[in-house]
C-alpha positions as CSV (number, residue, x, y, z in Angstrom):
1,M,124.5,-42.8,155.5
2,D,123.6,-39.2,155.8
3,N,124.1,-36.8,153.0
4,L,127.3,-35.1,154.1
5,D,128.6,-38.7,154.0
6,Q,127.1,-39.4,150.8
7,N,128.5,-36.0,149.2
8,D,132.2,-37.2,150.7
9,Y,131.7,-40.7,149.4
10,N,130.5,-39.5,146.0
11,L,133.6,-36.7,145.9
12,R,135.9,-39.6,146.8
13,K,134.6,-42.0,143.6
14,Q,134.9,-39.0,141.1
15,M,138.4,-38.4,142.4
16,R,139.5,-42.2,142.5
17,S,137.8,-42.3,139.0
18,N,139.8,-39.1,137.8
19,I,143.3,-40.8,138.8
20,F,142.4,-44.1,137.3
21,D,141.9,-42.1,133.9
22,K,145.1,-40.0,134.4
23,I,147.3,-43.3,134.8
24,R,149.7,-43.0,131.6
25,D,149.6,-47.0,131.3
26,G,146.7,-48.7,130.4
27,V,144.9,-50.5,133.2
28,I,142.4,-53.4,132.7
29,I,140.5,-54.4,135.7
30,M,139.2,-58.0,135.3
31,D,136.7,-60.5,137.2
32,L,138.0,-63.9,138.3
33,K,136.3,-65.3,135.0
34,G,138.6,-63.1,133.0
35,F,135.8,-60.9,132.1
36,I,136.6,-57.0,131.7
37,V,135.1,-54.9,134.8
38,D,136.7,-51.5,133.9
39,I,139.5,-50.1,131.9
40,N,141.2,-46.4,131.9
41,K,141.3,-43.8,129.3
42,S,144.9,-45.1,128.3
43,V,143.5,-48.1,127.0
44,E,141.1,-46.7,124.7
45,K,144.1,-44.7,123.4
46,I,146.4,-47.8,123.0
47,T,144.0,-50.2,121.8
48,G,141.5,-48.2,119.9
49,Y,138.7,-49.7,121.9
50,T,136.3,-47.6,124.2
51,R,135.3,-48.2,127.4
52,E,131.9,-49.2,126.3
53,E,133.7,-51.7,123.6
54,G,135.8,-53.3,126.5
55,L,133.2,-53.5,129.0
56,S,132.0,-57.4,129.8
57,R,134.3,-58.9,127.0
58,S,136.7,-61.7,127.9
59,W,140.4,-61.0,128.1
60,K,140.5,-64.0,125.4
61,D,139.1,-61.4,122.8
62,F,142.4,-59.7,122.8
63,A,144.9,-62.5,122.8
64,P,146.6,-64.6,120.2
65,E,145.8,-67.9,120.2
66,E,149.0,-69.3,121.0
67,V,148.8,-67.4,124.6
68,I,145.1,-68.3,125.8
69,N,146.0,-71.9,126.8
70,P,148.8,-70.9,128.7
71,L,147.6,-68.5,130.5
72,R,144.4,-69.9,131.4
73,E,146.1,-72.9,132.5
74,M,148.2,-70.2,135.0
75,F,145.1,-68.8,136.1
76,H,143.3,-71.7,137.3
77,Q,146.3,-72.9,139.0
78,N,147.0,-69.9,140.9
79,R,150.4,-69.5,138.9
80,L,149.2,-66.4,137.2
81,L,151.6,-63.7,139.1
82,T,154.4,-66.0,139.6
83,D,154.7,-67.4,136.3
84,F,153.6,-64.5,134.3
85,S,156.2,-62.4,136.1
86,K,158.6,-64.3,133.8
87,I,156.6,-62.6,130.6
88,S,157.1,-58.9,130.2
89,E,156.0,-58.6,126.3
90,F,152.7,-60.0,124.5
91,K,150.9,-58.9,121.6
92,F,147.5,-57.3,122.3
93,L,144.8,-57.3,119.6
94,H,144.1,-53.3,118.5
95,K,140.9,-52.3,117.1
96,S,142.7,-52.4,113.7
97,G,142.6,-56.1,113.7
98,K,146.6,-56.1,114.1
99,F,148.3,-57.6,117.0
100,I,150.5,-55.1,118.4
101,P,153.5,-55.1,121.2
102,M,152.8,-54.5,124.7
103,E,154.9,-54.4,128.0
104,C,152.4,-55.6,130.8
105,F,152.2,-57.4,134.4
106,F,149.5,-58.3,136.3
107,D,148.4,-58.0,140.0
108,I,145.8,-59.1,142.2
109,I,142.8,-57.0,144.2
110,N,141.9,-59.0,147.0
111,D,138.6,-58.5,148.8
112,N,138.3,-57.7,152.8
113,H,139.0,-61.2,153.9
114,G,142.2,-61.8,151.5
115,N,140.3,-63.5,148.9
116,M,141.4,-62.9,145.3
117,E,138.5,-60.7,143.9
118,Y,139.8,-59.0,140.7
119,V,142.9,-59.3,138.4
120,V,144.5,-56.3,137.2
121,L,146.6,-55.9,133.9
122,F,148.7,-52.9,133.1
123,I,149.6,-52.3,129.8
124,R,152.3,-50.0,127.9
125,D,152.5,-49.4,124.1
126,I,155.9,-50.4,122.8
127,I,155.3,-49.8,119.3
128,K,157.9,-46.9,119.3
129,R,160.4,-48.6,121.1
130,K,160.2,-51.9,119.0
131,T,160.3,-49.7,115.8
132,F,163.6,-48.1,117.2
133,E,165.2,-51.6,118.1
134,E,164.3,-53.0,114.5
135,K,166.0,-49.5,113.2
136,L,169.1,-49.9,115.3
137,E,169.6,-53.7,114.6
138,K,169.3,-52.9,110.8
139,T,171.9,-50.1,111.3
140,L,174.2,-52.0,113.5
141,D,174.0,-54.8,110.6
142,H,175.0,-52.2,108.1
143,L,177.8,-51.0,110.1
144,N,178.8,-54.6,110.7
145,T,179.0,-55.2,106.8
146,L,180.9,-52.0,106.1
147,S,183.7,-52.5,109.0
148,D,184.6,-55.6,107.2
149,L,187.7,-55.7,105.1
150,L,186.9,-54.8,101.5
151,P,189.0,-56.2,98.7
152,I,189.3,-52.8,96.5
153,C,191.3,-52.5,93.2
154,A,194.3,-50.7,93.5
155,N,193.8,-48.9,90.3
156,C,189.9,-48.6,89.4
157,K,188.9,-48.8,93.0
158,K,186.0,-51.1,92.2
159,I,184.8,-53.5,95.2
160,R,185.1,-57.0,95.3
161,D,181.8,-58.4,96.7
162,D,180.9,-61.7,98.6
163,K,180.2,-63.2,95.2
164,G,183.3,-62.1,93.5
165,Y,181.8,-59.5,91.1
166,W,183.7,-56.2,90.8
167,E,181.2,-52.9,91.5
168,Q,182.0,-49.1,91.6
169,V,182.5,-48.3,95.1
170,E,178.9,-46.0,94.7
171,T,176.8,-49.2,93.9
172,Y,178.2,-51.4,96.9
173,L,177.8,-48.7,99.6
174,Q,174.3,-47.9,97.9
175,K,173.4,-51.8,98.1
176,H,175.0,-52.2,101.9
177,S,173.7,-48.7,103.3
178,D,171.2,-46.2,103.2
179,V,174.0,-44.1,101.5
180,K,172.9,-41.8,98.5
181,F,175.6,-40.0,96.2
182,T,175.9,-37.2,94.3
183,H,178.8,-36.2,91.7
184,G,181.3,-33.6,92.1
185,I,184.8,-33.0,91.2
186,C,187.7,-32.5,94.0
187,P,190.3,-29.3,93.0
188,K,193.3,-31.7,92.1
189,C,191.0,-33.8,89.6
190,A,189.4,-30.5,88.0
191,K,193.1,-29.1,87.7
192,E,194.2,-32.2,85.9
193,L,191.3,-32.5,83.8
194,Y,190.3,-29.0,82.8
195,G,193.8,-27.1,83.6
196,D,193.6,-25.0,80.8
197,L,190.0,-24.4,81.0
198,L,190.4,-23.6,84.5
199,K,193.0,-20.6,83.9
200,D,190.3,-18.6,81.9
């Protein structure tokens, strides 16, 4: 390879490396034994591990126990792509020691003869989405609670709860929603209570 070809090769290699690191999803390249060959910058951001900390480690170091054996079996029986495509989420060990939810999928890199050479895992951090889904579910639960028919006293306006106890409206709503109350007096009640004082 002459100097011009070598320079062109090095330039293309650098460009591929830059593109690899600019991919927003995490990309983990593994050999056929499951050891990490390379990761991009997004994996570092998502997992907290640097490239150096990830290289040459097994994927099993980052997976919860309950998924290791099923994934190993899929891999050895060449069912990884077909079976794993049915799984869109799994937990990944963050450097902090916590398992965090990930959206992921696998792909294969073949050599020039069509033989499987590397396995590529694409991961996407879905913590924000999961947090939002949990908040939404909680809000919907609250709305469902509040949308039920509430027995309310025609005179004192207390609400009867599921256990048969009568509570002030404010107490009931604070227990079943995120509503907080501040008290005031409407003009009609102010007139009834303090009519003579208001004239001054």
